[in-house]
N, CA, C and O atoms as a Maestro MAE file, in Angstrom:
{
 s_m_m2io_version
 :::
 2.0.0
}

f_m_ct {
 s_m_title
 :::
 protein
 m_atom[248] {
  # First column is atom index #
  i_m_mmod_type
  r_m_x_coord
  r_m_y_coord
  r_m_z_coord
  i_m_residue_number
  s_m_chain_name
  s_m_pdb_residue_name
  s_m_pdb_atom_name
  i_m_atomic_number
  :::
  1 25 12.567 7.323 -76.076 1 A "MET " " N  " 7
  2 3 11.098 7.787 -76.079 1 A "MET " " CA " 6
  3 2 10.220 6.383 -76.308 1 A "MET " " C  " 6
  4 15 9.077 6.313 -75.854 1 A "MET " " O  " 8
  5 25 10.662 5.566 -76.844 2 A "GLY " " N  " 7
  6 3 9.851 4.118 -77.196 2 A "GLY " " CA " 6
  7 2 9.534 3.858 -75.743 2 A "GLY " " C  " 6
  8 15 8.371 3.563 -75.470 2 A "GLY " " O  " 8
  9 25 10.397 3.929 -74.816 3 A "SER " " N  " 7
  10 3 9.920 3.363 -73.295 3 A "SER " " CA " 6
  11 2 8.863 4.269 -72.766 3 A "SER " " C  " 6
  12 15 7.789 3.831 -72.353 3 A "SER " " O  " 8
  13 25 9.206 5.686 -72.781 4 A "GLY " " N  " 7
  14 3 8.279 6.288 -72.502 4 A "GLY " " CA " 6
  15 2 6.738 6.076 -73.171 4 A "GLY " " C  " 6
  16 15 5.762 6.027 -72.423 4 A "GLY " " O  " 8
  17 25 6.642 5.992 -74.172 5 A "VAL " " N  " 7
  18 3 5.300 5.537 -74.718 5 A "VAL " " CA " 6
  19 2 4.769 4.201 -74.130 5 A "VAL " " C  " 6
  20 15 3.610 4.153 -73.719 5 A "VAL " " O  " 8
  21 25 5.569 3.133 -74.078 6 A "THR " " N  " 7
  22 3 5.448 1.848 -73.366 6 A "THR " " CA " 6
  23 2 4.968 1.896 -72.189 6 A "THR " " C  " 6
  24 15 4.005 1.201 -71.865 6 A "THR " " O  " 8
  25 25 5.679 2.877 -71.224 7 A "LEU " " N  " 7
  26 3 5.220 3.237 -69.990 7 A "LEU " " CA " 6
  27 2 3.858 3.974 -70.027 7 A "LEU " " C  " 6
  28 15 3.087 3.693 -69.109 7 A "LEU " " O  " 8
  29 25 3.408 4.956 -71.032 8 A "TRP " " N  " 7
  30 3 2.601 5.758 -71.094 8 A "TRP " " CA " 6
  31 2 1.144 5.032 -71.200 8 A "TRP " " C  " 6
  32 15 0.175 5.298 -70.489 8 A "TRP " " O  " 8
  33 25 1.198 4.004 -72.297 9 A "SER " " N  " 7
  34 3 0.034 3.647 -72.818 9 A "SER " " CA " 6
  35 2 -0.694 2.499 -71.820 9 A "SER " " C  " 6
  36 15 -1.919 2.379 -71.826 9 A "SER " " O  " 8
  37 25 0.212 1.620 -70.916 10 A "PRO " " N  " 7
  38 3 -0.687 1.090 -70.227 10 A "PRO " " CA " 6
  39 2 -1.255 1.650 -69.351 10 A "PRO " " C  " 6
  40 15 -2.355 1.243 -68.979 10 A "PRO " " O  " 8
  41 25 -0.670 2.708 -68.800 11 A "ALA " " N  " 7
  42 3 -1.136 3.322 -67.527 11 A "ALA " " CA " 6
  43 2 -2.499 4.245 -68.067 11 A "ALA " " C  " 6
  44 15 -3.367 4.477 -67.225 11 A "ALA " " O  " 8
  45 25 -2.669 4.726 -69.359 12 A "ILE " " N  " 7
  46 3 -3.903 5.591 -69.610 12 A "ILE " " CA " 6
  47 2 -4.970 4.331 -69.990 12 A "ILE " " C  " 6
  48 15 -6.190 4.382 -69.830 12 A "ILE " " O  " 8
  49 25 -4.299 3.330 -70.468 13 A "LEU " " N  " 7
  50 3 -5.262 2.239 -71.415 13 A "LEU " " CA " 6
  51 2 -6.696 1.771 -70.335 13 A "LEU " " C  " 6
  52 15 -7.884 1.874 -70.643 13 A "LEU " " O  " 8
  53 25 -6.155 1.275 -69.099 14 A "PRO " " N  " 7
  54 3 -7.455 0.800 -67.957 14 A "PRO " " CA " 6
  55 2 -8.007 1.903 -67.857 14 A "PRO " " C  " 6
  56 15 -9.148 1.727 -68.285 14 A "PRO " " O  " 8
  57 25 -7.877 3.042 -67.520 15 A "GLN " " N  " 7
  58 3 -8.901 3.920 -67.523 15 A "GLN " " CA " 6
  59 2 -9.817 4.349 -68.529 15 A "GLN " " C  " 6
  60 15 -10.992 4.619 -68.280 15 A "GLN " " O  " 8
  61 25 -9.382 4.406 -69.482 16 A "SER " " N  " 7
  62 3 -10.255 4.520 -70.582 16 A "SER " " CA " 6
  63 2 -11.113 3.425 -70.922 16 A "SER " " C  " 6
  64 15 -12.293 3.694 -71.147 16 A "SER " " O  " 8
  65 25 -10.724 2.234 -70.998 17 A "VAL " " N  " 7
  66 3 -11.597 1.189 -71.011 17 A "VAL " " CA " 6
  67 2 -12.340 0.978 -69.898 17 A "VAL " " C  " 6
  68 15 -13.486 0.540 -70.005 17 A "VAL " " O  " 8
  69 25 -11.819 1.244 -68.768 18 A "SER " " N  " 7
  70 3 -13.280 1.162 -67.940 18 A "SER " " CA " 6
  71 2 -14.291 2.269 -67.759 18 A "SER " " C  " 6
  72 15 -15.403 2.182 -67.237 18 A "SER " " O  " 8
  73 25 -13.688 3.352 -68.299 19 A "SER " " N  " 7
  74 3 -14.955 4.432 -68.460 19 A "SER " " CA " 6
  75 2 -15.762 4.161 -69.557 19 A "SER " " C  " 6
  76 15 -16.973 4.376 -69.495 19 A "SER " " O  " 8
  77 25 -15.130 3.626 -70.749 20 A "TYR " " N  " 7
  78 3 -15.879 3.219 -71.619 20 A "TYR " " CA " 6
  79 2 -16.902 2.186 -71.327 20 A "TYR " " C  " 6
  80 15 -18.072 2.203 -71.711 20 A "TYR " " O  " 8
  81 25 -16.288 1.239 -70.563 21 A "SER " " N  " 7
  82 3 -17.436 0.192 -70.308 21 A "SER " " CA " 6
  83 2 -18.416 0.803 -69.107 21 A "SER " " C  " 6
  84 15 -19.561 0.354 -69.062 21 A "SER " " O  " 8
  85 25 -18.091 1.621 -68.315 22 A "VAL " " N  " 7
  86 3 -19.162 2.443 -67.371 22 A "VAL " " CA " 6
  87 2 -20.163 2.535 -68.531 22 A "VAL " " C  " 6
  88 15 -21.122 1.772 -68.640 22 A "VAL " " O  " 8
  89 25 -19.875 3.512 -69.377 23 A "VAL " " N  " 7
  90 3 -20.559 4.423 -70.082 23 A "VAL " " CA " 6
  91 2 -21.545 3.467 -71.095 23 A "VAL " " C  " 6
  92 15 -22.703 3.819 -71.319 23 A "VAL " " O  " 8
  93 25 -20.995 2.271 -71.661 24 A "LEU " " N  " 7
  94 3 -21.587 1.673 -72.328 24 A "LEU " " CA " 6
  95 2 -22.740 0.650 -71.416 24 A "LEU " " C  " 6
  96 15 -23.821 0.317 -71.902 24 A "LEU " " O  " 8
  97 25 -22.298 0.254 -70.078 25 A "SER " " N  " 7
  98 3 -23.081 -0.671 -69.457 25 A "SER " " CA " 6
  99 2 -24.372 0.234 -69.121 25 A "SER " " C  " 6
  100 15 -25.498 -0.260 -69.175 25 A "SER " " O  " 8
  101 25 -24.114 1.869 -68.699 26 A "SER " " N  " 7
  102 3 -25.447 2.488 -68.463 26 A "SER " " CA " 6
  103 2 -26.151 2.547 -69.783 26 A "SER " " C  " 6
  104 15 -27.382 2.547 -69.772 26 A "SER " " O  " 8
  105 25 -25.561 2.594 -70.817 27 A "LEU " " N  " 7
  106 3 -26.173 3.005 -72.399 27 A "LEU " " CA " 6
  107 2 -27.129 1.701 -72.434 27 A "LEU " " C  " 6
  108 15 -28.330 1.792 -72.688 27 A "LEU " " O  " 8
  109 25 -26.505 0.533 -72.165 28 A "VAL " " N  " 7
  110 3 -27.352 -0.877 -72.382 28 A "VAL " " CA " 6
  111 2 -28.095 -0.768 -71.692 28 A "VAL " " C  " 6
  112 15 -29.192 -0.921 -72.229 28 A "VAL " " O  " 8
  113 25 -28.175 -0.497 -70.331 29 A "GLU " " N  " 7
  114 3 -29.239 -0.337 -69.478 29 A "GLU " " CA " 6
  115 2 -30.595 0.454 -69.731 29 A "GLU " " C  " 6
  116 15 -31.742 0.019 -69.831 29 A "GLU " " O  " 8
  117 25 -30.129 1.682 -69.800 30 A "GLU " " N  " 7
  118 3 -31.120 2.682 -70.464 30 A "GLU " " CA " 6
  119 2 -31.869 2.290 -71.743 30 A "GLU " " C  " 6
  120 15 -33.086 2.434 -71.852 30 A "GLU " " O  " 8
  121 25 -30.965 1.711 -72.849 31 A "SER " " N  " 7
  122 3 -31.566 1.212 -73.733 31 A "SER " " CA " 6
  123 2 -32.704 0.261 -73.922 31 A "SER " " C  " 6
  124 15 -33.736 0.352 -74.587 31 A "SER " " O  " 8
  125 25 -32.011 -1.091 -72.807 32 A "SER " " N  " 7
  126 3 -32.879 -2.215 -72.471 32 A "SER " " CA " 6
  127 2 -33.991 -1.607 -72.008 32 A "SER " " C  " 6
  128 15 -34.929 -1.562 -72.803 32 A "SER " " O  " 8
  129 25 -34.127 -1.193 -71.088 33 A "SER " " N  " 7
  130 3 -35.536 -0.460 -70.422 33 A "SER " " CA " 6
  131 2 -36.303 -0.002 -71.425 33 A "SER " " C  " 6
  132 15 -37.472 -0.343 -71.244 33 A "SER " " O  " 8
  133 25 -36.114 0.755 -72.611 34 A "LEU " " N  " 7
  134 3 -36.707 1.513 -73.565 34 A "LEU " " CA " 6
  135 2 -37.090 0.617 -74.690 34 A "LEU " " C  " 6
  136 15 -38.194 0.725 -75.224 34 A "LEU " " O  " 8
  137 25 -35.914 -0.561 -75.192 35 A "LEU " " N  " 7
  138 3 -36.067 -1.211 -75.943 35 A "LEU " " CA " 6
  139 2 -37.150 -2.374 -75.673 35 A "LEU " " C  " 6
  140 15 -37.960 -2.762 -76.515 35 A "LEU " " O  " 8
  141 25 -37.033 -2.845 -74.411 36 A "LEU " " N  " 7
  142 3 -38.124 -3.992 -74.487 36 A "LEU " " CA " 6
  143 2 -39.928 -3.830 -74.508 36 A "LEU " " C  " 6
  144 15 -40.748 -4.746 -74.562 36 A "LEU " " O  " 8
  145 25 -40.150 -2.512 -74.451 37 A "PRO " " N  " 7
  146 3 -41.762 -2.041 -74.628 37 A "PRO " " CA " 6
  147 2 -41.641 -2.227 -76.061 37 A "PRO " " C  " 6
  148 15 -42.495 -2.857 -76.684 37 A "PRO " " O  " 8
  149 25 -40.475 -1.637 -76.698 38 A "LEU " " N  " 7
  150 3 -40.697 -1.336 -78.297 38 A "LEU " " CA " 6
  151 2 -40.872 -2.843 -78.842 38 A "LEU " " C  " 6
  152 15 -41.831 -3.216 -79.517 38 A "LEU " " O  " 8
  153 25 -39.869 -3.586 -78.469 39 A "VAL " " N  " 7
  154 3 -39.658 -4.994 -79.122 39 A "VAL " " CA " 6
  155 2 -41.346 -5.557 -78.987 39 A "VAL " " C  " 6
  156 15 -42.056 -5.801 -79.962 39 A "VAL " " O  " 8
  157 25 -41.741 -5.679 -77.634 40 A "VAL " " N  " 7
  158 3 -43.065 -6.265 -77.590 40 A "VAL " " CA " 6
  159 2 -43.943 -5.558 -78.224 40 A "VAL " " C  " 6
  160 15 -44.714 -6.316 -78.813 40 A "VAL " " O  " 8
  161 25 -44.270 -4.141 -78.435 41 A "TYR " " N  " 7
  162 3 -45.054 -3.423 -79.371 41 A "TYR " " CA " 6
  163 2 -44.855 -4.035 -80.634 41 A "TYR " " C  " 6
  164 15 -45.831 -4.596 -81.131 41 A "TYR " " O  " 8
  165 25 -43.655 -4.036 -81.318 42 A "LEU " " N  " 7
  166 3 -43.346 -4.236 -82.597 42 A "LEU " " CA " 6
  167 2 -43.797 -5.618 -82.740 42 A "LEU " " C  " 6
  168 15 -44.307 -5.846 -83.836 42 A "LEU " " O  " 8
  169 25 -43.742 -6.685 -81.857 43 A "LEU " " N  " 7
  170 3 -44.124 -7.827 -82.286 43 A "LEU " " CA " 6
  171 2 -45.723 -8.182 -81.911 43 A "LEU " " C  " 6
  172 15 -46.225 -9.168 -82.450 43 A "LEU " " O  " 8
  173 25 -46.425 -7.462 -81.087 44 A "GLU " " N  " 7
  174 3 -47.906 -7.515 -81.253 44 A "GLU " " CA " 6
  175 2 -48.306 -6.874 -82.667 44 A "GLU " " C  " 6
  176 15 -49.244 -7.423 -83.245 44 A "GLU " " O  " 8
  177 25 -47.734 -5.834 -83.254 45 A "MET " " N  " 7
  178 3 -47.929 -5.107 -84.289 45 A "MET " " CA " 6
  179 2 -47.910 -6.209 -85.487 45 A "MET " " C  " 6
  180 15 -48.913 -6.604 -86.081 45 A "MET " " O  " 8
  181 25 -46.751 -6.570 -85.692 46 A "SER " " N  " 7
  182 3 -46.300 -7.767 -86.733 46 A "SER " " CA " 6
  183 2 -47.336 -9.062 -86.574 46 A "SER " " C  " 6
  184 15 -47.767 -9.634 -87.575 46 A "SER " " O  " 8
  185 25 -47.660 -9.430 -85.358 47 A "SER " " N  " 7
  186 3 -48.536 -10.466 -85.410 47 A "SER " " CA " 6
  187 2 -49.986 -10.014 -85.637 47 A "SER " " C  " 6
  188 15 -50.775 -10.885 -86.002 47 A "SER " " O  " 8
  189 25 -50.424 -8.796 -85.470 48 A "LEU " " N  " 7
  190 3 -51.742 -8.258 -85.851 48 A "LEU " " CA " 6
  191 2 -51.783 -7.960 -87.386 48 A "LEU " " C  " 6
  192 15 -52.852 -8.077 -87.983 48 A "LEU " " O  " 8
  193 25 -50.794 -7.628 -87.953 49 A "LEU " " N  " 7
  194 3 -50.332 -7.398 -89.237 49 A "LEU " " CA " 6
  195 2 -50.521 -8.698 -89.945 49 A "LEU " " C  " 6
  196 15 -51.152 -8.766 -91.000 49 A "LEU " " O  " 8
  197 25 -49.945 -9.781 -89.333 50 A "LEU " " N  " 7
  198 3 -49.941 -11.121 -90.073 50 A "LEU " " CA " 6
  199 2 -51.187 -11.830 -89.869 50 A "LEU " " C  " 6
  200 15 -51.617 -12.694 -90.633 50 A "LEU " " O  " 8
  201 25 -51.850 -11.361 -88.617 51 A "SER " " N  " 7
  202 3 -53.533 -12.132 -88.789 51 A "SER " " CA " 6
  203 2 -54.224 -11.495 -89.842 51 A "SER " " C  " 6
  204 15 -54.896 -12.143 -90.644 51 A "SER " " O  " 8
  205 25 -54.092 -10.146 -89.898 52 A "TYR " " N  " 7
  206 3 -55.083 -9.379 -90.804 52 A "TYR " " CA " 6
  207 2 -54.627 -9.534 -92.252 52 A "TYR " " C  " 6
  208 15 -55.423 -9.344 -93.172 52 A "TYR " " O  " 8
  209 25 -53.169 -9.926 -92.498 53 A "SER " " N  " 7
  210 3 -52.764 -10.479 -94.120 53 A "SER " " CA " 6
  211 2 -53.397 -11.884 -94.293 53 A "SER " " C  " 6
  212 15 -53.753 -12.253 -95.412 53 A "SER " " O  " 8
  213 25 -53.512 -12.513 -93.420 54 A "THR " " N  " 7
  214 3 -53.960 -13.970 -93.523 54 A "THR " " CA " 6
  215 2 -55.433 -14.190 -93.715 54 A "THR " " C  " 6
  216 15 -55.845 -15.156 -94.358 54 A "THR " " O  " 8
  217 25 -56.282 -13.250 -93.129 55 A "GLU " " N  " 7
  218 3 -57.661 -12.933 -93.119 55 A "GLU " " CA " 6
  219 2 -57.935 -12.396 -94.485 55 A "GLU " " C  " 6
  220 15 -58.866 -12.928 -95.090 55 A "GLU " " O  " 8
  221 25 -57.277 -11.426 -95.076 56 A "LEU " " N  " 7
  222 3 -57.590 -10.714 -96.041 56 A "LEU " " CA " 6
  223 2 -57.278 -11.738 -97.435 56 A "LEU " " C  " 6
  224 15 -57.975 -11.665 -98.448 56 A "LEU " " O  " 8
  225 25 -56.129 -12.678 -97.295 57 A "PHE " " N  " 7
  226 3 -55.642 -13.612 -98.313 57 A "PHE " " CA " 6
  227 2 -57.073 -14.659 -98.227 57 A "PHE " " C  " 6
  228 15 -57.706 -14.770 -99.277 57 A "PHE " " O  " 8
  229 25 -57.471 -15.256 -97.258 58 A "PHE " " N  " 7
  230 3 -58.361 -15.946 -97.281 58 A "PHE " " CA " 6
  231 2 -59.854 -15.366 -97.614 58 A "PHE " " C  " 6
  232 15 -60.653 -15.975 -98.325 58 A "PHE " " O  " 8
  233 25 -60.086 -14.254 -97.072 59 A "CYS " " N  " 7
  234 3 -61.203 -13.622 -97.723 59 A "CYS " " CA " 6
  235 2 -61.199 -13.302 -99.490 59 A "CYS " " C  " 6
  236 15 -62.158 -13.411 -100.254 59 A "CYS " " O  " 8
  237 25 -59.956 -12.932 -99.776 60 A "LEU " " N  " 7
  238 3 -60.020 -12.556 -101.348 60 A "LEU " " CA " 6
  239 2 -59.641 -13.668 -102.074 60 A "LEU " " C  " 6
  240 15 -59.774 -13.499 -103.286 60 A "LEU " " O  " 8
  241 25 -59.118 -14.995 -101.669 61 A "ALA " " N  " 7
  242 3 -59.005 -16.110 -102.133 61 A "ALA " " CA " 6
  243 2 -60.127 -16.806 -102.961 61 A "ALA " " C  " 6
  244 15 -61.182 -16.793 -102.326 61 A "ALA " " O  " 8
  245 25 -60.229 -17.373 -104.105 62 A "PRO " " N  " 7
  246 3 -61.429 -17.975 -104.279 62 A "PRO " " CA " 6
  247 2 -61.859 -19.190 -103.917 62 A "PRO " " C  " 6
  248 15 -63.010 -19.542 -104.178 62 A "PRO " " O  " 8
  :::
 }
 m_bond[247] {
  # First column is bond index #
  i_m_from
  i_m_to
  i_m_order
  :::
  1 1 2 1
  2 2 3 1
  3 3 4 2
  4 3 5 1
  5 5 6 1
  6 6 7 1
  7 7 8 2
  8 7 9 1
  9 9 10 1
  10 10 11 1
  11 11 12 2
  12 11 13 1
  13 13 14 1
  14 14 15 1
  15 15 16 2
  16 15 17 1
  17 17 18 1
  18 18 19 1
  19 19 20 2
  20 19 21 1
  21 21 22 1
  22 22 23 1
  23 23 24 2
  24 23 25 1
  25 25 26 1
  26 26 27 1
  27 27 28 2
  28 27 29 1
  29 29 30 1
  30 30 31 1
  31 31 32 2
  32 31 33 1
  33 33 34 1
  34 34 35 1
  35 35 36 2
  36 35 37 1
  37 37 38 1
  38 38 39 1
  39 39 40 2
  40 39 41 1
  41 41 42 1
  42 42 43 1
  43 43 44 2
  44 43 45 1
  45 45 46 1
  46 46 47 1
  47 47 48 2
  48 47 49 1
  49 49 50 1
  50 50 51 1
  51 51 52 2
  52 51 53 1
  53 53 54 1
  54 54 55 1
  55 55 56 2
  56 55 57 1
  57 57 58 1
  58 58 59 1
  59 59 60 2
  60 59 61 1
  61 61 62 1
  62 62 63 1
  63 63 64 2
  64 63 65 1
  65 65 66 1
  66 66 67 1
  67 67 68 2
  68 67 69 1
  69 69 70 1
  70 70 71 1
  71 71 72 2
  72 71 73 1
  73 73 74 1
  74 74 75 1
  75 75 76 2
  76 75 77 1
  77 77 78 1
  78 78 79 1
  79 79 80 2
  80 79 81 1
  81 81 82 1
  82 82 83 1
  83 83 84 2
  84 83 85 1
  85 85 86 1
  86 86 87 1
  87 87 88 2
  88 87 89 1
  89 89 90 1
  90 90 91 1
  91 91 92 2
  92 91 93 1
  93 93 94 1
  94 94 95 1
  95 95 96 2
  96 95 97 1
  97 97 98 1
  98 98 99 1
  99 99 100 2
  100 99 101 1
  101 101 102 1
  102 102 103 1
  103 103 104 2
  104 103 105 1
  105 105 106 1
  106 106 107 1
  107 107 108 2
  108 107 109 1
  109 109 110 1
  110 110 111 1
  111 111 112 2
  112 111 113 1
  113 113 114 1
  114 114 115 1
  115 115 116 2
  116 115 117 1
  117 117 118 1
  118 118 119 1
  119 119 120 2
  120 119 121 1
  121 121 122 1
  122 122 123 1
  123 123 124 2
  124 123 125 1
  125 125 126 1
  126 126 127 1
  127 127 128 2
  128 127 129 1
  129 129 130 1
  130 130 131 1
  131 131 132 2
  132 131 133 1
  133 133 134 1
  134 134 135 1
  135 135 136 2
  136 135 137 1
  137 137 138 1
  138 138 139 1
  139 139 140 2
  140 139 141 1
  141 141 142 1
  142 142 143 1
  143 143 144 2
  144 143 145 1
  145 145 146 1
  146 146 147 1
  147 147 148 2
  148 147 149 1
  149 149 150 1
  150 150 151 1
  151 151 152 2
  152 151 153 1
  153 153 154 1
  154 154 155 1
  155 155 156 2
  156 155 157 1
  157 157 158 1
  158 158 159 1
  159 159 160 2
  160 159 161 1
  161 161 162 1
  162 162 163 1
  163 163 164 2
  164 163 165 1
  165 165 166 1
  166 166 167 1
  167 167 168 2
  168 167 169 1
  169 169 170 1
  170 170 171 1
  171 171 172 2
  172 171 173 1
  173 173 174 1
  174 174 175 1
  175 175 176 2
  176 175 177 1
  177 177 178 1
  178 178 179 1
  179 179 180 2
  180 179 181 1
  181 181 182 1
  182 182 183 1
  183 183 184 2
  184 183 185 1
  185 185 186 1
  186 186 187 1
  187 187 188 2
  188 187 189 1
  189 189 190 1
  190 190 191 1
  191 191 192 2
  192 191 193 1
  193 193 194 1
  194 194 195 1
  195 195 196 2
  196 195 197 1
  197 197 198 1
  198 198 199 1
  199 199 200 2
  200 199 201 1
  201 201 202 1
  202 202 203 1
  203 203 204 2
  204 203 205 1
  205 205 206 1
  206 206 207 1
  207 207 208 2
  208 207 209 1
  209 209 210 1
  210 210 211 1
  211 211 212 2
  212 211 213 1
  213 213 214 1
  214 214 215 1
  215 215 216 2
  216 215 217 1
  217 217 218 1
  218 218 219 1
  219 219 220 2
  220 219 221 1
  221 221 222 1
  222 222 223 1
  223 223 224 2
  224 223 225 1
  225 225 226 1
  226 226 227 1
  227 227 228 2
  228 227 229 1
  229 229 230 1
  230 230 231 1
  231 231 232 2
  232 231 233 1
  233 233 234 1
  234 234 235 1
  235 235 236 2
  236 235 237 1
  237 237 238 1
  238 238 239 1
  239 239 240 2
  240 239 241 1
  241 241 242 1
  242 242 243 1
  243 243 244 2
  244 243 245 1
  245 245 246 1
  246 246 247 1
  247 247 248 2
  :::
 }
}
């Protein structure tokens, strides 16, 4: 029975790993095409907030 398990697991393992890697790569490609504009937008918004906060700080500073 142990030999059957050892014969069965290596045969099924590469298929599942390859399918998982294909799914992961497609997900990474799609998410990267979606994430890049989001990251750029967040960076622009954070820089805007930083400039506004520094302006407010200098305006409110005595």
